[in-house]
N, C-alpha and C positions, 0 to 999 in steps of 0.2 A: 504494498499499500503506500504509495507516494505522499508525501506532506512536506510543510512549508519549509522545513530542512534542506529537504530533495532540491526544492526550487534553488533555493540561495546557492548550494553548491553547484547546479548546472549552470545558474548566470555566472558564476564565476568561472568555469570551464569555457564558457562562450567567450568571456572577454581574454582569455587567455590564448583559444583558438584565432581572434582576431590580429595577434601581434605576429602571427605567420602572412598576413595579406600580400600579396604581390611576390612570393617566394616559394611557394609551395606545389605550382605547378608542374606537371598537369594533375599532382595529388592535391585534395582539398586540404581546408584549414581544419585542422582537431586541437582539441584542449581536452585536457584530462585532470581530472583529481580525486586521490585517495584520502579518504575521511574513516578515522577511526573514534570511535567513541565522543562522536560531535565534534572532532577537530580535526583541523586538515593537515595530514603529515607528509603530503607528499603531491606535487602537483607540475604539469608541463605542457608543450604545445610541439607540434610539427615545424620545425623551423625551416627544412626544406626538401623537396624532392631527392630520395637516396641517404636521408640523415633518420635517425631514430623518430619512431612514432611516438604521439605524445603519451600514450599509454606506457610505453615502455621507459619513459622519461620522469612519468608520476612513480612508476613501480620503483624505480631508482632510487628516486629522492627519498622513497618512502622508508627502505631498507628493509628491516626485521618488523616494523609498525604496520607492512602490509598484511600481515595474518588475522584473518578475521573482519577483514576491512570491505568497504564497499567504494567502487571506483565509479565516479561519473566520467562519462565521454561523449562529446557533441556527436560522433558517430559510431556505428557498429564497428566493433575491434575487427580488421583484418584477419581471413584464414587461410587466404592462398599462399600458393608459394611460387618459385620462379619468379622472384622480381628481388630487389637490390637488397629488401629487409625481410628479416625475419616475420611469421604471422604472430601478430598479437595474440591469439586467442591462446595458442601455445605457452604465451610467457604467463597470461592471467592465471592458466590454469594450476602452474607449476608454483604460481606465487603465494597461496593460499586467499585469495580473496576470495569471498562468501556472496558477496552481492556486485551486479554489474548495472548501472542506469543509463542510457544510453538515449541521446535526445531524437536519432532517426537511422532508419535502415539504411545501408550503402547502398546507393543506387547501381554500383558496378554489378553486374551479372555475376562476376566471379564469387562475389561475397553475399550479397542479398540474401540474408536472412541466416546465411551457413552459417555465418560467426557467432551470430545468438544460439543457434542449435548446439554447435561444438562445447560453447559454455553451458547450457541447460544439460545436456548429455553427462558433462563432468561433474554436476550437483550445485552447480554455481546459480543464485536466483538473479532473474533477466527481468529487467523492466525497461518498456521503450517507450517514448512518444513524448518524453517531457521536453516541453519547450521546443516542439517539434517545427512548427512554423519558421521561428529565428533560426533554428540549426538550418532549416534549408535556405530561408534568404541569404544567409550568409554564405553558403555553397552554392550559389545560383549558376557561378559558372560552372563547377564541377557536375553539377546536376544536369546540364544541359549538354554537355560533353557526353556524358553517360547515355542519357537518354536520345539523343538525334546525333552523336557523333560528329556533331559540326562546332564552331567556336560559340563562345558569347559572345554578342556584338552590342558594344557601346557606342553611341551615337553623340557627339557632343556638338557644340555651335555657338559660336559669339555674335550676337546680332544686334543692331540698333533696332529702337521701338515699332519702326514701320519694317521690319523682317529682313535687312540688308544686313550682308558679310563683308562687303567690300563697297567702295566709291567704282562709277563705272571705268575710271581707269585702273582700278584693282587694287585701289591701297586701302589697306587693314590694320594697320599697326597704329595703334591698337583701339579696337573698338572696345574690348573689354579693360578691365582693370588689374591693376596687380594682383590682388585677392584671387581674382579669377584664374590668371594665368599660372600664379602658384599651384592650383588645385589641380590645371592640366597636366602640369609636371608629374604631381602624384598619381593620376588617372594613368599617365604613359607606364609608373612604375610597375603599377598593378596588372597591366596588361602584357601579351607577350606579343603582340603585333599592332601596328599602327600603318592605318591605310590614308592615304590622298589620293588624289587626281593628278594627271599630268598639268592643268590647269594650275593648281596650288604650288606645283614643281616649278612652272615657268615665271609666274607671277612673283613668288617669295623664296626660292631657292633655299627650303628650310633644310635643316638638320635632322629635325625628329628626332632628336635624343633630350636624354633627362637634364635638366639643366640645374638644377639646386637639390634635388631629392636623390638620396641615396639608393643604390639598386643596378640591375640589370636594363641596359637598353633593350628596347623592342625590337624585333624585326620590323625592318621599315618596307612597305609595301606601296608600289605607285601602280597605278590603271594608265596604263599608257597604251591604246588603241594602235597609236601608229609608230610607235618611237619615237617620239619626239623631243624627250629629255634629253638635254646637252650631255656630252662626255665630260665638260668642264664644271655640271652643276657639285654641288658639296655633297649630295647623295652619292653620284658616283664616284667622287674624289676620295671619299671616306666605306666604300662598300667592303673594303677588306678588313675593315677595324669593326664594323657595325654590320651585320647582315641586311642586306638589301635584295629587293625581289620585285622585278617589274613584270605586271600581266600585261601580255600583250596579244595580238590577233596575228592572223594570216595577212592581213593589209600590211603589216609591218616590212620594211627593207630586211631582208637577212641580214647585210654586211653592217647596219647598224647594231643587230642583237650580237652579232659575234662580238665586235668592239665593245660592247658592254661586257660581254662574259668576259673579255681579256681583261678588262678592270676590277671582277671580282663578284660583278653582279648578277644574280640568277634572273634569267630569261623565261618565263613560262607562258606559253598560248593557250586563249581561251578562244573556246568556238563563241562569235556573235550569233543573240538570238534577233533578229531584225537588225536593228542601231543600237543596240545595248550590248555589254558584257554582262549575261546573268548574274545577279548576285549570288544566289543558290550555288551556281558550279564553282564561283570565288570563292566561298566559303568550304566547299568540298576540296579545292586545290591547298588553301590554306591549313585545312586539317590535317591533310598529309605531309605539312611541312611543320608538323608539331604547334600550332597554332589553335591556343586554348581560349584566351581571351583577346578580342579584335576591337581597338578603338578606333573609331572611324572620324578623323578629322579632314574631310574632304570638303569641297566647293560646293554649290549647291547641285550641280550635275549628279556628283556621286553621293549626296545625302538623299537626292529623289530615287536614283537606281536603288539604294539600299531600303529606305522605306515602302517603296512600291513592291518591294519583293516580300516583305512579309517576316522577313528575318531578324530586324532588329530587336532587341530586347529590352535595351536600357537606353533612356533620352537624358542627354543635360544639356542646357541650353542656359546660356549667360546674356542676359537682355539689358542693353547699356541704354542710359537714359537720352537717347538722341534719335535723329530724324535724317535720313539721308535724300529725304523729299523726293523721290523720283523713281520713273520704271526703270530707267536706264542703269541705276546702281545695283550690283549682284544680288539676288536673292538667296534666301538661306536653303532654301528647296526650290529645284527647278526640273524641267522636263515635262513630259506629258501629264498634265493632272488627270487623277481618277473621275471617275465621270459621275459619280453619284456620293454624297454625305455617307448612304449607308457603307459604302468601302473605305472609308476614310480610317486608318489607323487613330485610334484613342488610346491616352494615356492612363494608366491605373496606378493607384497607390502614389499620386503626385505630392511632392512636397515641394515646396515653396519659400524662399527664404531670402533675405538682405545678405550682399557680399561686398561689402564696401559701395560704393554708387550702382553696382549691376544687382541684377534681382536674377537671383539662380532657381530655376526651375529643373527639377527631376522625375521622372515617372518611367514604368515598364510598360512595355508595349503585348498585352495579353492576345495569345492566338485564340 
């Protein structure tokens, strides 16, 4: 029977799990707490893929006090083999833990319920579902990866009050304020891929690297149907330092593709559907390259392709208190409009808050 103390310890485990944000992919974020006679005697969280799991670190921290204790974990303990770390269920069974409380079942089909069964068969009391929604929300990237095999997609954009991301001439630095730009740096650190269109590259010559946030730079992805990217661009010049992928089409010049590859760029071809590069196919290709969380930082054209595909999971817009006052300024979403309001993607679980002089809107796009 779950009680208020169980809730308290699971909240602690969730706070611990969040410490791994941006560093555990393709693994989930997991936190674990060991409690004996109402006292926390050990805790841990998963630091990075290939490193010890949260449960193992919590057991090690508890030492001999683990005998007769309860372990709280934000995810079902793993039980599968042929991976970089041993199964957690085996360690839990040997440890002397008498009860395991888990927030959620692991969506990985190699585990999914099997970990709980192993623990129960060993005589350990198992309870699951405590703060399940919070645990699933924390690991929404991992959930989508397991359920669909595709990356989780976050689309972010900074715009004026009249929905413009740049002037008619392409000037966009800076529409958003310093606080918003710092958060975008953090978003890049949490993702393992960042995607822009060739228009953004030609206009801004971006680096798409982390500026002030510590962490690993994401793989840089450019949609460039005709390979217009200059060999002298900063993305190409630094491709050997930071992985860079250009997705193009059969319409591109083969010699340009070879020149880019000699610079260290990975060039991959995507078949056109009509006049667009289909976003679902793009995601499928990026998943093969190990991208689990894609941050879309494109212009209006890329944003339109992504949103019309129905594959965007999270939207973050920063709205500046300015107007550009004209249709010739560049819009945040462009391309062929949807024919009816009934088909319009609609944000759910929306939050709105002030960020310096900007307004930040975040929400999920339900399927």
